[in-house]
C-alpha positions as CSV (number, residue, x, y, z in Angstrom):
1,M,-63.0,-122.4,38.4
2,S,-66.8,-121.6,38.0
3,E,-66.9,-120.1,34.7
4,K,-66.0,-122.4,32.3
5,K,-65.1,-121.2,28.5
6,T,-66.2,-123.7,25.9
7,Q,-63.4,-122.7,24.1
8,A,-61.7,-125.7,22.1
9,A,-58.1,-126.7,22.3
10,P,-56.7,-126.4,18.7
11,T,-56.2,-130.0,17.0
12,L,-53.1,-130.3,15.1
13,T,-51.1,-132.6,12.6
14,T,-48.2,-135.2,13.2
15,R,-46.9,-132.2,11.0
16,Q,-47.7,-129.0,12.4
17,K,-46.6,-130.6,16.1
18,Q,-43.2,-131.4,14.2
19,F,-42.8,-128.0,13.1
20,L,-43.9,-126.4,16.7
21,K,-41.1,-129.0,18.2
22,G,-38.9,-126.9,16.1
23,L,-40.0,-123.8,17.3
24,A,-40.0,-124.8,20.9
25,H,-36.3,-126.4,21.3
26,P,-34.6,-123.0,21.9
27,L,-37.2,-121.3,24.0
28,N,-36.8,-121.7,28.2
29,P,-39.6,-122.6,30.0
30,L,-41.5,-119.4,31.6
31,V,-43.6,-121.3,33.7
32,Q,-42.2,-123.4,36.1
33,I,-44.9,-125.7,38.6
34,G,-43.2,-125.9,42.2
35,K,-44.5,-127.1,45.2
36,D,-47.8,-124.7,45.0
37,E,-48.6,-127.9,42.4
38,L,-51.3,-126.1,40.0
39,S,-52.9,-123.3,41.9
40,L,-55.3,-121.2,40.1
41,G,-52.4,-118.6,40.2
42,V,-50.2,-120.7,37.8
43,I,-52.8,-121.6,35.4
44,E,-53.5,-117.6,34.6
45,T,-50.0,-117.3,34.4
46,I,-50.1,-120.1,31.5
47,K,-52.9,-118.5,29.9
48,T,-51.1,-115.2,29.8
49,E,-48.2,-116.6,28.3
50,L,-50.2,-118.4,25.8
51,T,-52.1,-115.4,24.9
52,R,-48.6,-113.2,25.0
53,H,-46.0,-116.0,23.1
54,E,-48.4,-119.4,21.6
55,L,-46.0,-121.4,22.4
56,I,-44.4,-122.0,25.6
57,K,-42.7,-124.7,27.6
58,V,-43.7,-125.6,31.3
59,K,-41.4,-127.1,33.5
60,I,-42.3,-128.9,36.6
61,G,-39.9,-129.2,39.6
62,S,-38.7,-131.5,41.0
63,N,-40.2,-130.6,44.3
64,C,-43.5,-131.1,42.7
65,G,-45.7,-133.9,43.5
66,L,-48.0,-134.3,40.7
67,D,-47.5,-136.9,37.6
68,K,-46.5,-135.1,34.4
69,N,-48.4,-137.1,32.1
70,E,-51.5,-136.4,33.9
71,T,-50.3,-132.7,34.1
72,S,-49.6,-132.1,30.8
73,V,-53.1,-133.4,30.0
74,T,-54.8,-131.3,32.8
75,L,-53.2,-128.6,31.6
76,S,-53.9,-128.4,28.1
77,E,-57.3,-129.1,29.0
78,L,-57.6,-126.1,31.3
79,T,-55.9,-123.8,29.2
80,A,-57.7,-124.8,26.0
81,S,-54.2,-125.4,24.4
82,A,-52.7,-127.8,22.8
83,L,-50.1,-130.2,24.0
84,V,-47.0,-130.5,21.7
85,Q,-45.0,-132.2,23.7
86,L,-43.5,-134.0,27.0
87,I,-40.3,-134.4,27.4
88,G,-39.4,-134.9,30.5
89,K,-40.4,-132.6,33.0
90,T,-41.4,-130.1,30.6
91,I,-44.5,-129.6,28.5
92,V,-44.9,-127.9,25.7
93,L,-48.2,-126.0,24.6
94,Y,-49.6,-123.7,21.7
95,K,-52.4,-122.1,21.4
96,P,-53.0,-119.6,18.8
97,N,-53.7,-116.0,19.0
98,P,-55.9,-114.4,16.3
99,K,-55.6,-110.7,18.2
100,R,-52.2,-110.9,17.9
101,A,-50.1,-108.8,15.2
102,K,-49.8,-110.7,11.9
103,D,-46.6,-110.9,11.9
104,K,-45.9,-112.2,15.0
105,R,-47.9,-115.0,15.0
106,I,-47.0,-118.6,14.2
107,L,-48.3,-119.8,11.0
108,L,-48.7,-123.3,10.6
109,P,-47.8,-125.6,7.8
110,K,-50.8,-126.7,6.0
111,A,-52.8,-129.9,6.9
112,S,-51.9,-132.3,3.6
113,V,-54.8,-133.9,2.0
114,T,-54.2,-136.8,0.4
115,M,-56.3,-138.5,-2.3
């Protein structure tokens, strides 16, 4: 992990997080973290799936000794994605992909401006 990308994670409003939680509800976890814990291969797989889908679920297996709270924050930082939700041992991550076809992108609700 010697090459660091300065890509910032997207900042989401509460409304946007609620929208993404609704979209993530029917999804199945695409990546499972097992006894290998956060290996380079697992992180690369998560990055690939985020590029493909923008919104994914990651499951921390029962044989994994990682703390779910620390793991969710670490994964978010390592993949430059936004942590949408942590339910039990399931992490929901979001990362927009501007190279994806416009009709396939997730369109977030606009942040409401109050005056």
